[in-house]
mmCIF file as gemmi writes it, N, C-alpha and C atoms, coordinates in Angstrom:
data_model
loop_
_atom_site.group_PDB
_atom_site.id
_atom_site.type_symbol
_atom_site.label_atom_id
_atom_site.label_alt_id
_atom_site.label_comp_id
_atom_site.label_asym_id
_atom_site.label_entity_id
_atom_site.label_seq_id
_atom_site.pdbx_PDB_ins_code
_atom_site.Cartn_x
_atom_site.Cartn_y
_atom_site.Cartn_z
_atom_site.occupancy
_atom_site.B_iso_or_equiv
_atom_site.pdbx_formal_charge
_atom_site.auth_seq_id
_atom_site.auth_asym_id
_atom_site.pdbx_PDB_model_num
ATOM 1 N N . MET Axp A 1 ? -3.249 15.24 -13.74 1 0 ? 1 A 1
ATOM 2 C CA . MET Axp A 1 ? -4.779 15.39 -12.844 1 0 ? 1 A 1
ATOM 3 C C . MET Axp A 1 ? -3.996 15.917 -11.077 1 0 ? 1 A 1
ATOM 4 N N . ALA Axp A 2 ? -4.723 16.627 -11.329 1 0 ? 2 A 1
ATOM 5 C CA . ALA Axp A 2 ? -4.921 17.35 -9.222 1 0 ? 2 A 1
ATOM 6 C C . ALA Axp A 2 ? -4.964 16.325 -8.937 1 0 ? 2 A 1
ATOM 7 N N . ILE Axp A 3 ? -4.314 15.829 -6.874 1 0 ? 3 A 1
ATOM 8 C CA . ILE Axp A 3 ? -5.625 15.514 -6.471 1 0 ? 3 A 1
ATOM 9 C C . ILE Axp A 3 ? -6.594 16.26 -5.55 1 0 ? 3 A 1
ATOM 10 N N . CYS Axp A 4 ? -7.267 16.1 -5.113 1 0 ? 4 A 1
ATOM 11 C CA . CYS Axp A 4 ? -8.262 16.065 -4.585 1 0 ? 4 A 1
ATOM 12 C C . CYS Axp A 4 ? -7.83 16.518 -3.166 1 0 ? 4 A 1
ATOM 13 N N . GLU Axp A 5 ? -8.535 18.145 -2.68 1 0 ? 5 A 1
ATOM 14 C CA . GLU Axp A 5 ? -8.061 19.195 -0.987 1 0 ? 5 A 1
ATOM 15 C C . GLU Axp A 5 ? -7.692 17.424 -0.213 1 0 ? 5 A 1
ATOM 16 N N . HIS Axp A 6 ? -8.359 16.55 -0.323 1 0 ? 6 A 1
ATOM 17 C CA . HIS Axp A 6 ? -8.842 15.498 0.968 1 0 ? 6 A 1
ATOM 18 C C . HIS Axp A 6 ? -7.393 14.838 1.125 1 0 ? 6 A 1
ATOM 19 N N . LEU Axp A 7 ? -8.012 14.416 -0.495 1 0 ? 7 A 1
ATOM 20 C CA . LEU Axp A 7 ? -6.78 13.044 -0.332 1 0 ? 7 A 1
ATOM 21 C C . LEU Axp A 7 ? -5.235 13.604 -0.075 1 0 ? 7 A 1
ATOM 22 N N . SER Axp A 8 ? -4.744 15.283 -0.398 1 0 ? 8 A 1
ATOM 23 C CA . SER Axp A 8 ? -3.631 15.563 -0.064 1 0 ? 8 A 1
ATOM 24 C C . SER Axp A 8 ? -3.13 15.473 1.639 1 0 ? 8 A 1
ATOM 25 N N . GLN Axp A 9 ? -4.743 15.946 1.781 1 0 ? 9 A 1
ATOM 26 C CA . GLN Axp A 9 ? -4.297 16.573 3.559 1 0 ? 9 A 1
ATOM 27 C C . GLN Axp A 9 ? -4.839 15.104 4.439 1 0 ? 9 A 1
ATOM 28 N N . ALA Axp A 10 ? -4.787 14.312 3.791 1 0 ? 10 A 1
ATOM 29 C CA . ALA Axp A 10 ? -5.496 12.894 4.718 1 0 ? 10 A 1
ATOM 30 C C . ALA Axp A 10 ? -4.428 13.002 5.789 1 0 ? 10 A 1
ATOM 31 N N . ASP Axp A 11 ? -4.35 12.269 6.784 1 0 ? 11 A 1
ATOM 32 C CA . ASP Axp A 11 ? -3.115 12.104 7.72 1 0 ? 11 A 1
ATOM 33 C C . ASP Axp A 11 ? -2.974 10.506 7.339 1 0 ? 11 A 1
ATOM 34 N N . ASP Axp A 12 ? -2.323 9.725 8.75 1 0 ? 12 A 1
ATOM 35 C CA . ASP Axp A 12 ? -1.798 8.662 8.975 1 0 ? 12 A 1
ATOM 36 C C . ASP Axp A 12 ? -1.898 8.165 10.17 1 0 ? 12 A 1
ATOM 37 N N . PRO Axp A 13 ? -3.171 7.976 10.162 1 0 ? 13 A 1
ATOM 38 C CA . PRO Axp A 13 ? -3.795 7.777 12.517 1 0 ? 13 A 1
ATOM 39 C C . PRO Axp A 13 ? -3.422 5.94 12.683 1 0 ? 13 A 1
ATOM 40 N N . ALA Axp A 14 ? -2.795 6.076 13.285 1 0 ? 14 A 1
ATOM 41 C CA . ALA Axp A 14 ? -2.972 4.48 14.038 1 0 ? 14 A 1
ATOM 42 C C . ALA Axp A 14 ? -3.961 4.05 13.75 1 0 ? 14 A 1
ATOM 43 N N . ALA Axp A 15 ? -4.356 2.258 13.253 1 0 ? 15 A 1
ATOM 44 C CA . ALA Axp A 15 ? -5.669 1.739 13.031 1 0 ? 15 A 1
ATOM 45 C C . ALA Axp A 15 ? -6.28 0.74 14.564 1 0 ? 15 A 1
ATOM 46 N N . LYS Axp A 16 ? -7.585 1.18 14.525 1 0 ? 16 A 1
ATOM 47 C CA . LYS Axp A 16 ? -7.918 1.662 16.361 1 0 ? 16 A 1
ATOM 48 C C . LYS Axp A 16 ? -7.904 -0.239 16.058 1 0 ? 16 A 1
ATOM 49 N N . THR Axp A 17 ? -8.652 -0.952 15.422 1 0 ? 17 A 1
ATOM 50 C CA . THR Axp A 17 ? -8.541 -2.343 15.681 1 0 ? 17 A 1
ATOM 51 C C . THR Axp A 17 ? -7.843 -3.193 14.363 1 0 ? 17 A 1
ATOM 52 N N . PRO Axp A 18 ? -6.752 -3.098 14.226 1 0 ? 18 A 1
ATOM 53 C CA . PRO Axp A 18 ? -6.259 -3.549 13.652 1 0 ? 18 A 1
ATOM 54 C C . PRO Axp A 18 ? -6.085 -5.225 13.255 1 0 ? 18 A 1
ATOM 55 N N . GLU Axp A 19 ? -6.769 -6.162 13.914 1 0 ? 19 A 1
ATOM 56 C CA . GLU Axp A 19 ? -7.461 -7.51 13.942 1 0 ? 19 A 1
ATOM 57 C C . GLU Axp A 19 ? -8.749 -7.741 12.539 1 0 ? 19 A 1
ATOM 58 N N . GLY Axp A 20 ? -9.153 -6.358 12.514 1 0 ? 20 A 1
ATOM 59 C CA . GLY Axp A 20 ? -10.969 -6.441 11.51 1 0 ? 20 A 1
ATOM 60 C C . GLY Axp A 20 ? -11.278 -5.106 11.716 1 0 ? 20 A 1
ATOM 61 N N . CYS Axp A 21 ? -12.342 -5.458 11.191 1 0 ? 21 A 1
ATOM 62 C CA . CYS Axp A 21 ? -13.719 -4.437 11.531 1 0 ? 21 A 1
ATOM 63 C C . CYS Axp A 21 ? -14.269 -4.696 12.563 1 0 ? 21 A 1
ATOM 64 N N . GLU Axp A 22 ? -14.37 -3.157 13.002 1 0 ? 22 A 1
ATOM 65 C CA . GLU Axp A 22 ? -14.77 -2.53 13.977 1 0 ? 22 A 1
ATOM 66 C C . GLU Axp A 22 ? -16.125 -2.901 14.892 1 0 ? 22 A 1
ATOM 67 N N . GLU Axp A 23 ? -17.005 -2.91 14.217 1 0 ? 23 A 1
ATOM 68 C CA . GLU Axp A 23 ? -18.643 -3.307 13.944 1 0 ? 23 A 1
ATOM 69 C C . GLU Axp A 23 ? -18.362 -4.736 13.674 1 0 ? 23 A 1
ATOM 70 N N . CYS Axp A 24 ? -17.949 -4.932 12.711 1 0 ? 24 A 1
ATOM 71 C CA . CYS Axp A 24 ? -17.98 -7.121 12.772 1 0 ? 24 A 1
ATOM 72 C C . CYS Axp A 24 ? -17.779 -7.512 13.759 1 0 ? 24 A 1
ATOM 73 N N . LEU Axp A 25 ? -16.265 -7.172 14.231 1 0 ? 25 A 1
ATOM 74 C CA . LEU Axp A 25 ? -15.851 -7.886 15.516 1 0 ? 25 A 1
ATOM 75 C C . LEU Axp A 25 ? -17.074 -7.993 16.688 1 0 ? 25 A 1
ATOM 76 N N . ALA Axp A 26 ? -17.755 -7.036 16.965 1 0 ? 26 A 1
ATOM 77 C CA . ALA Axp A 26 ? -18.974 -6.157 17.936 1 0 ? 26 A 1
ATOM 78 C C . ALA Axp A 26 ? -19.802 -7.122 18.16 1 0 ? 26 A 1
ATOM 79 N N . VAL Axp A 27 ? -20.198 -7.545 17.163 1 0 ? 27 A 1
ATOM 80 C CA . VAL Axp A 27 ? -21.171 -8.527 16.316 1 0 ? 27 A 1
ATOM 81 C C . VAL Axp A 27 ? -21.107 -10.115 15.831 1 0 ? 27 A 1
ATOM 82 N N . GLY Axp A 28 ? -19.938 -10.604 15.133 1 0 ? 28 A 1
ATOM 83 C CA . GLY Axp A 28 ? -19.819 -11.409 15.653 1 0 ? 28 A 1
ATOM 84 C C . GLY Axp A 28 ? -19.897 -11.566 13.331 1 0 ? 28 A 1
ATOM 85 N N . GLY Axp A 29 ? -19.281 -10.269 12.921 1 0 ? 29 A 1
ATOM 86 C CA . GLY Axp A 29 ? -20.085 -10.655 11.702 1 0 ? 29 A 1
ATOM 87 C C . GLY Axp A 29 ? -18.581 -10.185 10.633 1 0 ? 29 A 1
ATOM 88 N N . ARG Axp A 30 ? -19.164 -10.508 9.617 1 0 ? 30 A 1
ATOM 89 C CA . ARG Axp A 30 ? -17.952 -10.657 8.445 1 0 ? 30 A 1
ATOM 90 C C . ARG Axp A 30 ? -17.226 -9.621 7.396 1 0 ? 30 A 1
ATOM 91 N N . TRP Axp A 31 ? -16.308 -9.981 6.843 1 0 ? 31 A 1
ATOM 92 C CA . TRP Axp A 31 ? -16.269 -8.939 6.044 1 0 ? 31 A 1
ATOM 93 C C . TRP Axp A 31 ? -15.173 -9.251 4.448 1 0 ? 31 A 1
ATOM 94 N N . VAL Axp A 32 ? -15.049 -9.356 3.592 1 0 ? 32 A 1
ATOM 95 C CA . VAL Axp A 32 ? -14.399 -8.882 2.427 1 0 ? 32 A 1
ATOM 96 C C . VAL Axp A 32 ? -12.961 -8.448 2.49 1 0 ? 32 A 1
ATOM 97 N N . HIS Axp A 33 ? -12.999 -7.279 2.671 1 0 ? 33 A 1
ATOM 98 C CA . HIS Axp A 33 ? -12.151 -6.158 2.882 1 0 ? 33 A 1
ATOM 99 C C . HIS Axp A 33 ? -11.923 -5.064 3.647 1 0 ? 33 A 1
ATOM 100 N N . LEU Axp A 34 ? -11.033 -4.289 3.982 1 0 ? 34 A 1
ATOM 101 C CA . LEU Axp A 34 ? -10.578 -4.239 5.137 1 0 ? 34 A 1
ATOM 102 C C . LEU Axp A 34 ? -10.346 -2.583 4.164 1 0 ? 34 A 1
ATOM 103 N N . ARG Axp A 35 ? -10.685 -1.228 5.465 1 0 ? 35 A 1
ATOM 104 C CA . ARG Axp A 35 ? -10.903 -0.353 4.986 1 0 ? 35 A 1
ATOM 105 C C . ARG Axp A 35 ? -10.373 0.512 6.184 1 0 ? 35 A 1
ATOM 106 N N . ARG Axp A 36 ? -9.481 1.602 6.309 1 0 ? 36 A 1
ATOM 107 C CA . ARG Axp A 36 ? -9.224 2.336 6.994 1 0 ? 36 A 1
ATOM 108 C C . ARG Axp A 36 ? -9.153 3.909 6.666 1 0 ? 36 A 1
ATOM 109 N N . CYS Axp A 37 ? -9.854 4.556 8.146 1 0 ? 37 A 1
ATOM 110 C CA . CYS Axp A 37 ? -10.543 5.512 8.227 1 0 ? 37 A 1
ATOM 111 C C . CYS Axp A 37 ? -8.808 6.883 8.076 1 0 ? 37 A 1
ATOM 112 N N . LEU Axp A 38 ? -8.917 7.882 7.44 1 0 ? 38 A 1
ATOM 113 C CA . LEU Axp A 38 ? -7.155 8.847 7.196 1 0 ? 38 A 1
ATOM 114 C C . LEU Axp A 38 ? -7.387 9.863 7.988 1 0 ? 38 A 1
ATOM 115 N N . GLU Axp A 39 ? -8.592 9.819 8.555 1 0 ? 39 A 1
ATOM 116 C CA . GLU Axp A 39 ? -8.608 11.163 10.104 1 0 ? 39 A 1
ATOM 117 C C . GLU Axp A 39 ? -9.379 9.806 11.326 1 0 ? 39 A 1
ATOM 118 N N . CYS Axp A 40 ? -9.183 8.885 11.488 1 0 ? 40 A 1
ATOM 119 C CA . CYS Axp A 40 ? -9.045 8.773 13 1 0 ? 40 A 1
ATOM 120 C C . CYS Axp A 40 ? -8.932 7.242 13.079 1 0 ? 40 A 1
ATOM 121 N N . GLY Axp A 41 ? -8.572 7.075 12.155 1 0 ? 41 A 1
ATOM 122 C CA . GLY Axp A 41 ? -7.879 5.44 12.528 1 0 ? 41 A 1
ATOM 123 C C . GLY Axp A 41 ? -9.364 4.038 12.315 1 0 ? 41 A 1
ATOM 124 N N . HIS Axp A 42 ? -11.011 4.869 12.446 1 0 ? 42 A 1
ATOM 125 C CA . HIS Axp A 42 ? -11.268 3.337 11.943 1 0 ? 42 A 1
ATOM 126 C C . HIS Axp A 42 ? -10.975 2.284 11.021 1 0 ? 42 A 1
ATOM 127 N N . ILE Axp A 43 ? -11.787 1.411 11.79 1 0 ? 43 A 1
ATOM 128 C CA . ILE Axp A 43 ? -11.538 0.116 10.85 1 0 ? 43 A 1
ATOM 129 C C . ILE Axp A 43 ? -12.786 -0.487 10.473 1 0 ? 43 A 1
ATOM 130 N N . GLY Axp A 44 ? -13.633 -0.367 8.988 1 0 ? 44 A 1
ATOM 131 C CA . GLY Axp A 44 ? -14.537 -0.607 8.672 1 0 ? 44 A 1
ATOM 132 C C . GLY Axp A 44 ? -14.738 -1.676 7.666 1 0 ? 44 A 1
ATOM 133 N N . CYS Axp A 45 ? -15.127 -2.007 7.033 1 0 ? 45 A 1
ATOM 134 C CA . CYS Axp A 45 ? -15.609 -3.341 5.729 1 0 ? 45 A 1
ATOM 135 C C . CYS Axp A 45 ? -15.878 -2.644 4.917 1 0 ? 45 A 1
ATOM 136 N N . CYS Axp A 46 ? -15.285 -3.441 3.414 1 0 ? 46 A 1
ATOM 137 C CA . CYS Axp A 46 ? -15.527 -2.538 2.244 1 0 ? 46 A 1
ATOM 138 C C . CYS Axp A 46 ? -17.194 -2.327 1.792 1 0 ? 46 A 1
ATOM 139 N N . ASP Axp A 47 ? -17.38 -1.824 0.514 1 0 ? 47 A 1
ATOM 140 C CA . ASP Axp A 47 ? -18.8 -2.29 -0.068 1 0 ? 47 A 1
ATOM 141 C C . ASP Axp A 47 ? -19.113 -3.519 -0.108 1 0 ? 47 A 1
ATOM 142 N N . SER Axp A 48 ? -18.368 -3.957 -0.692 1 0 ? 48 A 1
ATOM 143 C CA . SER Axp A 48 ? -18.317 -5.726 -1.16 1 0 ? 48 A 1
ATOM 144 C C . SER Axp A 48 ? -18.505 -6.569 -0.205 1 0 ? 48 A 1
ATOM 145 N N . SER Axp A 49 ? -19.009 -5.98 1.616 1 0 ? 49 A 1
ATOM 146 C CA . SER Axp A 49 ? -18.959 -6.642 2.828 1 0 ? 49 A 1
ATOM 147 C C . SER Axp A 49 ? -20.636 -6.413 3.158 1 0 ? 49 A 1
ATOM 148 N N . PRO Axp A 50 ? -21.843 -7.461 3.989 1 0 ? 50 A 1
ATOM 149 C CA . PRO Axp A 50 ? -22.696 -7.534 3.808 1 0 ? 50 A 1
ATOM 150 C C . PRO Axp A 50 ? -23.135 -6.005 4.766 1 0 ? 50 A 1
ATOM 151 N N . ALA Axp A 51 ? -22.282 -5.311 5.859 1 0 ? 51 A 1
ATOM 152 C CA . ALA Axp A 51 ? -22.664 -4.686 6.063 1 0 ? 51 A 1
ATOM 153 C C . ALA Axp A 51 ? -21.946 -3.055 5.63 1 0 ? 51 A 1
ATOM 154 N N . LYS Axp A 52 ? -20.771 -2.713 5.215 1 0 ? 52 A 1
ATOM 155 C CA . LYS Axp A 52 ? -20.651 -2.22 4.471 1 0 ? 52 A 1
ATOM 156 C C . LYS Axp A 52 ? -20.231 -0.726 5.464 1 0 ? 52 A 1
ATOM 157 N N . HIS Axp A 53 ? -18.856 -1.403 6.246 1 0 ? 53 A 1
ATOM 158 C CA . HIS Axp A 53 ? -19.552 -0.504 7.425 1 0 ? 53 A 1
ATOM 159 C C . HIS Axp A 53 ? -18.658 0.677 7.367 1 0 ? 53 A 1
ATOM 160 N N . ALA Axp A 54 ? -17.321 0.907 6.533 1 0 ? 54 A 1
ATOM 161 C CA . ALA Axp A 54 ? -16.669 1.24 6.419 1 0 ? 54 A 1
ATOM 162 C C . ALA Axp A 54 ? -17.166 2.751 5.567 1 0 ? 54 A 1
ATOM 163 N N . THR Axp A 55 ? -18.363 2.374 4.281 1 0 ? 55 A 1
ATOM 164 C CA . THR Axp A 55 ? -19.238 3.438 3.607 1 0 ? 55 A 1
ATOM 165 C C . THR Axp A 55 ? -19.736 4.148 5.074 1 0 ? 55 A 1
ATOM 166 N N . GLN Axp A 56 ? -20.342 3.852 6.393 1 0 ? 56 A 1
ATOM 167 C CA . GLN Axp A 56 ? -21.712 4.306 6.86 1 0 ? 56 A 1
ATOM 168 C C . GLN Axp A 56 ? -20.306 5.129 7.932 1 0 ? 56 A 1
ATOM 169 N N . HIS Axp A 57 ? -19.076 4.311 8.814 1 0 ? 57 A 1
ATOM 170 C CA . HIS Axp A 57 ? -18.73 5.279 8.769 1 0 ? 57 A 1
ATOM 171 C C . HIS Axp A 57 ? -18.59 6.448 8.484 1 0 ? 57 A 1
ATOM 172 N N . TYR Axp A 58 ? -18.187 7.027 7.042 1 0 ? 58 A 1
ATOM 173 C CA . TYR Axp A 58 ? -18.657 8.493 6.674 1 0 ? 58 A 1
ATOM 174 C C . TYR Axp A 58 ? -19.168 8.617 6.576 1 0 ? 58 A 1
ATOM 175 N N . HIS Axp A 59 ? -20.776 8.165 6.508 1 0 ? 59 A 1
ATOM 176 C CA . HIS Axp A 59 ? -22.381 9.065 6.261 1 0 ? 59 A 1
ATOM 177 C C . HIS Axp A 59 ? -21.935 9.377 8.26 1 0 ? 59 A 1
ATOM 178 N N . GLU Axp A 60 ? -22.043 8.525 9.285 1 0 ? 60 A 1
ATOM 179 C CA . GLU Axp A 60 ? -22.124 9.155 10.867 1 0 ? 60 A 1
ATOM 180 C C . GLU Axp A 60 ? -20.86 10.38 10.985 1 0 ? 60 A 1
ATOM 181 N N . THR Axp A 61 ? -19.815 10.111 10.042 1 0 ? 61 A 1
ATOM 182 C CA . THR Axp A 61 ? -18.605 11.259 10.627 1 0 ? 61 A 1
ATOM 183 C C . THR Axp A 61 ? -18.686 12.231 10.043 1 0 ? 61 A 1
ATOM 184 N N . GLY Axp A 62 ? -18.536 12.071 9.094 1 0 ? 62 A 1
ATOM 185 C CA . GLY Axp A 62 ? -18.077 12.661 7.305 1 0 ? 62 A 1
ATOM 186 C C . GLY Axp A 62 ? -16.84 12.699 7.417 1 0 ? 62 A 1
ATOM 187 N N . HIS Axp A 63 ? -16 12.004 8.05 1 0 ? 63 A 1
ATOM 188 C CA . HIS Axp A 63 ? -14.277 11.944 7.619 1 0 ? 63 A 1
ATOM 189 C C . HIS Axp A 63 ? -14.851 11.366 6.242 1 0 ? 63 A 1
ATOM 190 N N . PRO Axp A 64 ? -13.543 12.317 5.521 1 0 ? 64 A 1
ATOM 191 C CA . PRO Axp A 64 ? -13.486 12.226 3.81 1 0 ? 64 A 1
ATOM 192 C C . PRO Axp A 64 ? -13.121 10.709 2.904 1 0 ? 64 A 1
ATOM 193 N N . VAL Axp A 65 ? -11.452 10.66 3.845 1 0 ? 65 A 1
ATOM 194 C CA . VAL Axp A 65 ? -10.927 10.153 3.216 1 0 ? 65 A 1
ATOM 195 C C . VAL Axp A 65 ? -10.079 7.765 4.316 1 0 ? 65 A 1
ATOM 196 N N . ILE Axp A 66 ? -10.894 7.796 2.632 1 0 ? 66 A 1
ATOM 197 C CA . ILE Axp A 66 ? -10.502 5.956 3.418 1 0 ? 66 A 1
ATOM 198 C C . ILE Axp A 66 ? -8.963 5.512 2.656 1 0 ? 66 A 1
ATOM 199 N N . GLN Axp A 67 ? -8.241 4.559 3.57 1 0 ? 67 A 1
ATOM 200 C CA . GLN Axp A 67 ? -7.017 3.565 2.424 1 0 ? 67 A 1
ATOM 201 C C . GLN Axp A 67 ? -8.139 2.241 2.216 1 0 ? 67 A 1
ATOM 202 N N . SER Axp A 68 ? -7.146 1.466 1.547 1 0 ? 68 A 1
ATOM 203 C CA . SER Axp A 68 ? -7.457 -0.112 1.741 1 0 ? 68 A 1
ATOM 204 C C . SER Axp A 68 ? -6.313 -0.333 2.911 1 0 ? 68 A 1
ATOM 205 N N . TYR Axp A 69 ? -7.066 -1.416 3.869 1 0 ? 69 A 1
ATOM 206 C CA . TYR Axp A 69 ? -5.914 -2.055 4.584 1 0 ? 69 A 1
ATOM 207 C C . TYR Axp A 69 ? -5.704 -3.374 3.994 1 0 ? 69 A 1
ATOM 208 N N . GLU Axp A 70 ? -6.143 -3.682 3.114 1 0 ? 70 A 1
ATOM 209 C CA . GLU Axp A 70 ? -5.476 -4.77 2.524 1 0 ? 70 A 1
ATOM 210 C C . GLU Axp A 70 ? -3.439 -5.291 2.403 1 0 ? 70 A 1
ATOM 211 N N . ARG Axp A 71 ? -3.346 -6.347 3.44 1 0 ? 71 A 1
ATOM 212 C CA . ARG Axp A 71 ? -1.466 -5.903 2.576 1 0 ? 71 A 1
ATOM 213 C C . ARG Axp A 71 ? -1.586 -6.211 1.134 1 0 ? 71 A 1
ATOM 214 N N . GLY Axp A 72 ? 0.027 -4.979 0.882 1 0 ? 72 A 1
ATOM 215 C CA . GLY Axp A 72 ? -0.324 -4.831 -0.309 1 0 ? 72 A 1
ATOM 216 C C . GLY Axp A 72 ? -1.106 -3.822 -1.595 1 0 ? 72 A 1
ATOM 217 N N . GLU Axp A 73 ? -1.661 -2.83 -1.062 1 0 ? 73 A 1
ATOM 218 C CA . GLU Axp A 73 ? -2.705 -2.531 -1.558 1 0 ? 73 A 1
ATOM 219 C C . GLU Axp A 73 ? -2.27 -1.204 -0.685 1 0 ? 73 A 1
ATOM 220 N N . ASP Axp A 74 ? -1.63 0.318 -1.532 1 0 ? 74 A 1
ATOM 221 C CA . ASP Axp A 74 ? -1.962 1.035 -0.575 1 0 ? 74 A 1
ATOM 222 C C . ASP Axp A 74 ? -2.714 2.913 -0.971 1 0 ? 74 A 1
ATOM 223 N N . TRP Axp A 75 ? -3.875 2.09 -1.891 1 0 ? 75 A 1
ATOM 224 C CA . TRP Axp A 75 ? -4.574 3.294 -2.413 1 0 ? 75 A 1
ATOM 225 C C . TRP Axp A 75 ? -5.695 3.916 -1.916 1 0 ? 75 A 1
ATOM 226 N N . ARG Axp A 76 ? -6.393 5.165 -1.839 1 0 ? 76 A 1
ATOM 227 C CA . ARG Axp A 76 ? -6.941 6.17 -0.808 1 0 ? 76 A 1
ATOM 228 C C . ARG Axp A 76 ? -8.273 6.298 -1.757 1 0 ? 76 A 1
ATOM 229 N N . TRP Axp A 77 ? -9.187 6.695 -1.18 1 0 ? 77 A 1
ATOM 230 C CA . TRP Axp A 77 ? -10.666 7.071 -1.505 1 0 ? 77 A 1
ATOM 231 C C . TRP Axp A 77 ? -11.165 7.835 -0.704 1 0 ? 77 A 1
ATOM 232 N N . CYS Axp A 78 ? -11.499 9.395 -1.375 1 0 ? 78 A 1
ATOM 233 C CA . CYS Axp A 78 ? -12.005 10.569 -1.027 1 0 ? 78 A 1
ATOM 234 C C . CYS Axp A 78 ? -13.539 9.903 -1.701 1 0 ? 78 A 1
ATOM 235 N N . PHE Axp A 79 ? -14.41 10.094 -0.615 1 0 ? 79 A 1
ATOM 236 C CA . PHE Axp A 79 ? -16.038 9.647 -0.678 1 0 ? 79 A 1
ATOM 237 C C . PHE Axp A 79 ? -16.729 11.868 -0.732 1 0 ? 79 A 1
ATOM 238 N N . VAL Axp A 80 ? -16.082 12.309 -0.341 1 0 ? 80 A 1
ATOM 239 C CA . VAL Axp A 80 ? -16.791 13.706 -1.231 1 0 ? 80 A 1
ATOM 240 C C . VAL Axp A 80 ? -16.092 14.123 -2.077 1 0 ? 80 A 1
ATOM 241 N N . ASP Axp A 81 ? -15.169 13.713 -3.41 1 0 ? 81 A 1
ATOM 242 C CA . ASP Axp A 81 ? -15.242 13.725 -4.333 1 0 ? 81 A 1
ATOM 243 C C . ASP Axp A 81 ? -14.595 13.194 -5.449 1 0 ? 81 A 1
ATOM 244 N N . SER Axp A 82 ? -15.486 11.583 -4.907 1 0 ? 82 A 1
ATOM 245 C CA . SER Axp A 82 ? -15.129 10.386 -5.455 1 0 ? 82 A 1
ATOM 246 C C . SER Axp A 82 ? -13.893 10.419 -6.212 1 0 ? 82 A 1
ATOM 247 N N . ALA Axp A 83 ? -13.22 10.523 -6.079 1 0 ? 83 A 1
ATOM 248 C CA . ALA Axp A 83 ? -11.483 10.722 -6.39 1 0 ? 83 A 1
ATOM 249 C C . ALA Axp A 83 ? -10.789 9.129 -5.404 1 0 ? 83 A 1
ATOM 250 N N . MET Axp A 84 ? -10.099 9.215 -6.263 1 0 ? 84 A 1
ATOM 251 C CA . MET Axp A 84 ? -8.888 7.678 -5.962 1 0 ? 84 A 1
ATOM 252 C C . MET Axp A 84 ? -7.478 8.125 -5.976 1 0 ? 84 A 1
ATOM 253 N N . GLY Axp A 85 ? -6.933 8.274 -4.316 1 0 ? 85 A 1
ATOM 254 C CA . GLY Axp A 85 ? -5.463 8.79 -4.973 1 0 ? 85 A 1
ATOM 255 C C . GLY Axp A 85 ? -4.144 7.391 -4.555 1 0 ? 85 A 1
């Protein structure tokens, strides 16, 4: 199975807010799990979280690939191709 182009070209930027979801921290929100954008380092909350900021970030920026920002997890997800890597 071939990996999608976005996953194969994803970068590894530093997390902008390593302590949690950028938007949730700003408004006192809460999250379930965290995701890091592999284009700009944005940290957003997952789709199981009330605000779904990681997906919102994709829709606002078009940055295609996120990675789990949970300890012990290293999977990546491409929004464009609905592919996991």
